[in-house]
N, C-alpha and C positions, 0 to 999 in steps of 0.2 A: 509585391513581397519580393525584396532581391533575395539570392543565392545566401548571403550572411544572415540574415534575418530568418530564414528558413530554417538553416542548420541550428540556430540558437534555440529557437521555439522545439525543435526535435531534443534537443539536449535537455531544456526545461522539463520536456514533457517525461524523459527517461529517467531526469534525477527525481521529480515526482513519484512516478511508479515505483522506482527502488526504495524511496523514503515510506511509502505505504505499505509495500511488501514487507518493509523492516517493523513497523509499526505492528501490524497485524501477526507476524511472527512472534514479535515480544508478547503479545496478548496471548498467544497460543500457548507459549513457554510457561507464561504465569499463571495458566490456567483460568484465565476470565474469558478466554473465548474458545469455543469448540468447534470442530469442523465435523458435521454430520451430513453423511451423503450429499456432500457437495454444497450444504447450505450452512449459513452462520448463525451460531446461536450465541447471544451474549448472556452472560451470566452477570450478575448486578453483583457487587461484592461490599456495597455500603450498608 
C-alpha cells in the first residue's frame, strides 16, 4: 500500500467514526438510547 492509499484509508476510518458518534449522540438525545454504566441499552419505540 502506498502512502496516498494509506492516508485515504485513515481519512475514511475517521470519517466513519465521526458519523457513528454523531448517530449515537442523536439517538441519545432523542431518548431512544440510554447509557447505563458504560453499557448501551436500546429502547424500542415501535
